[in-house]
N, C-alpha and C positions, 0 to 999 in steps of 0.2 A: 369456503371462509379462508380469510388467510393466516398465517400463522402468529400474526402479532396481536389477536383480538383480547389476548389477556393483558398486553402490555402497556406500559404506564405510558404517558405523551412522553417523558423524558427518555424512557428505555428505547423507544421507536426512532426517536430523534439522534440517540447514540447509535444505533444501527445503521441508520441513512447514510450514507457518502456525502449527499448535498446540505448536511447539516454540521460541516466541519465549522462553520464560524459561532455554532450554539457553544462547541466545546470551549471556545477559549470566554464565551461570557459566562458557563458553569462553573470554569475554576475561578474567576473574581466573584465573592460573593454580593458584593455592593454593585458589581455589575452586572449580574445574572439578575439580583431586585427590581435594580433600574429600567430593564430590558422587559421584564415579565410586568411591571407597573405600568410600561409603554404600552407593551401588546394590550392590556386590561384596558386601559383608558382609548385608544385607539379602536378596540374591538368594541369596546362598551357604547362610544359615540356611534359608529355605523351601526349596532344595533338598536340602540333607541330611536334613530332617523327610520331607520325600516319601521320599527312597530308604530311610529307618527305617519308613515306613508302606507301601512296597510291597507284602510279604508278606502286610498285614492286611485285611481286609474293608474298603471303606472309600476313601477319594479318594486313594490311595497317588501313582498316577500323575498326576493330575490336579494334585497340588500340586508334584510333580517337573516338570511341564511349565512351572507358575504359575513356580517359581524359575529356571528357564531363561529363560523370557519376560523376566522382571524382568533375570536379569543381559544378556538378548540388547540391551535399552536402552541398554548402554554397550558392551559387548563382542563384536565380530565372531565369534568364535570359539564362546560359548554360542550365536548363531543359527544357525550352522551343526552343534552337537551339538543344538540342539533340531529342526530338519529332520530329522536322522539318528536321533533319538531317536522322533521321532510315527511316522518312515518304518516302524521295525523294531517298534513297537509295534501299530500299523496291520496289518502284516504278522503278527503274533502273534496277534492276533485272530482275522484271517480264518483263519489256520490251524487256530486252536481251532474255529473254528465249523463248518469243514470233517469235524470228526473225528466218531468215533462216539461212543455214550453212553460204552463203557468209557474211552476215553481222556478225555473228558473228566470222568467221575468221578474217575478217577488222579489228574488235576490238581487239582481240587477235593481231594481225601485228603492231597495233597501239602502244598494251604496250608493245611489243618486240622490236619495235622501240624506245621507251621511255627507254628503261632498257640498249639497247643498244651504245645510243649516251651518255647517265649519265655515262656509264661505261669508255667509248671513254674520255670523257671530264675529268673525274676522274684519267686519266692514267693507268686504269687498264690492258687495251691491252697490254700498254708498259711495264708493270711491267712484267704479266705474258710471253709476248714475248722474253722480257728479260730472263727469266728462262731458255726457249728453243732455246736462241741463234739467235732470230728473234729480229735485230736490224731495220727493216723498219721506216721510216721516218715517214709514213703516221701513224703507233700505237700512236705516242706520241701525248701528250693532248696539246690542242692548249691553256690551262690555267696556267698548269704547265710545257711545256715544257719539253726541253729532258732533260734528267739526267745527261747529261755528259758534 
């Protein structure tokens, strides 16, 4: 373990040679608050985008971890959440690797079902069906209704 485990985010940054620009922000309370708000907004947006991407194929968890890492540069709680999330994500992946093919297939089917239902709710099937001349009523989104 490193010596800075018990240190706050501010203390770690103050000892880091690469954080000299942060000293300028910390000296000016208004600039420091603005910087922290900016980090919070950017990190929060990246985090929310990642959470929305989790059920879909692609980098959902990577984006979640990136959002938490951005937030952790200024907020100690985000660092704790990041360590917690990584630990449980790694445990989930390890558990899934140990499972037989049936369980892996069920997880894949569940993920596919989430993707299909989301596409239907957002009207993707009706849109694509319209491109190829399929105007079936069941393709219409219950949220957005018919197009015409």
